[in-house]
C-alpha positions as CSV (number, residue, x, y, z in Angstrom):
1,M,-20.2,10.1,-10.1
2,N,-20.0,8.9,-13.6
3,A,-17.5,6.4,-15.2
4,S,-15.3,9.2,-16.5
5,Q,-15.0,10.8,-13.1
6,I,-14.3,7.5,-11.4
7,H,-11.5,6.7,-13.9
8,S,-10.0,10.2,-13.4
9,E,-10.0,9.6,-9.6
10,I,-8.4,6.2,-10.0
11,K,-5.7,7.7,-12.2
12,D,-5.0,10.4,-9.6
13,T,-4.9,7.9,-6.8
14,N,-2.7,5.6,-8.7
15,L,-0.2,8.3,-9.5
16,S,-0.1,9.6,-5.9
17,Y,0.3,6.0,-4.6
18,M,3.1,5.1,-7.0
19,L,5.0,8.4,-6.4
20,L,4.7,7.9,-2.6
21,A,5.7,4.2,-2.8
22,Q,8.8,5.0,-4.9
23,Q,9.9,7.8,-2.5
24,M,9.3,5.6,0.5
25,I,11.5,2.9,-1.0
26,K,14.2,5.3,-1.9
27,D,14.2,6.8,1.6
28,D,14.0,3.6,3.7
29,K,13.7,0.3,1.7
30,V,13.4,-2.0,4.7
31,A,10.6,-0.1,6.4
32,S,8.8,0.5,3.0
33,I,8.8,-3.2,2.3
34,F,6.9,-3.8,5.5
35,R,4.6,-0.7,5.2
36,L,3.7,-1.4,1.5
37,G,3.5,-5.1,2.0
38,V,5.6,-5.9,-1.0
39,S,8.6,-8.2,-1.6
40,E,12.1,-6.9,-1.9
41,E,12.0,-7.7,-5.6
42,M,8.9,-5.7,-6.1
43,A,10.4,-2.8,-4.1
44,D,13.4,-2.8,-6.4
45,L,11.1,-2.7,-9.4
46,I,9.1,0.2,-8.1
47,A,12.2,2.1,-7.1
48,G,13.6,1.7,-10.7
49,L,10.5,2.9,-12.5
50,T,10.9,6.0,-14.8
51,P,8.5,8.9,-14.5
52,A,7.0,7.8,-17.9
53,Q,6.5,4.2,-16.6
54,I,4.8,5.5,-13.5
55,L,2.5,7.7,-15.6
56,K,1.6,4.8,-17.8
57,M,0.9,2.6,-14.9
58,A,-1.2,5.3,-13.2
59,S,-3.4,5.7,-16.2
60,S,-4.8,2.2,-15.7
61,N,-8.5,1.9,-14.9
62,M,-7.6,-0.5,-12.0
63,M,-6.5,0.5,-8.6
64,L,-2.8,-0.4,-8.2
65,Y,-3.0,-1.0,-4.5
66,R,-5.3,-3.1,-2.4
67,F,-6.3,-3.5,1.2
68,R,-3.9,-5.8,3.0
69,F,-6.3,-6.6,5.8
70,D,-7.9,-9.8,4.8
71,E,-8.5,-10.7,8.4
72,R,-11.4,-8.9,10.1
73,L,-9.5,-8.9,13.4
74,L,-6.6,-6.8,12.0
75,L,-9.1,-4.4,10.3
76,N,-11.0,-3.9,13.5
77,M,-7.8,-3.3,15.5
78,I,-6.7,-0.5,13.2
79,S,-10.1,1.1,12.8
80,D,-11.5,0.8,16.3
81,F,-11.5,4.3,17.8
82,N,-13.5,3.4,20.9
83,K,-10.7,1.5,22.7
84,D,-7.1,2.4,23.3
85,R,-6.1,3.2,19.7
86,M,-2.4,3.2,20.2
87,M,-2.5,-0.3,21.8
88,S,-4.8,-1.7,19.1
89,Q,-2.5,-0.4,16.3
90,A,0.6,-1.7,18.1
91,H,-1.0,-5.1,18.5
92,A,-2.0,-5.1,14.8
93,T,1.5,-4.3,13.8
94,I,2.9,-7.1,15.9
95,L,0.4,-9.5,14.2
96,M,1.4,-8.2,10.7
97,T,5.1,-8.7,11.4
98,A,4.5,-12.3,12.1
99,Q,3.2,-12.8,8.5
100,P,5.7,-13.2,5.6
101,V,5.8,-10.3,3.2
102,E,4.8,-12.6,0.4
103,V,1.6,-13.4,2.1
104,L,0.8,-9.7,2.6
105,A,1.7,-8.9,-1.0
106,A,-0.3,-11.7,-2.5
């Protein structure tokens, strides 16, 4: 993949992410704050973006989202298919809810 193709893929991913995030926030703000790992202030900003602003942000050559799983334990719980997957994901969710949103969004 060349640099132009990568930039195009990043733009497409950013646009999809921003549209999904905005729709999630509009549908259920509280759940979206947790699922997206953003603060209430950031959720309000995302919800208020115009289509033009979203397109401008999406055209960035940087990914607009990042992995929230800085801890190897959480990543392993979510991605481990060998064990009881439902139990691992439930346990990871419990651990994530114990962290303040600002820590997750940082």
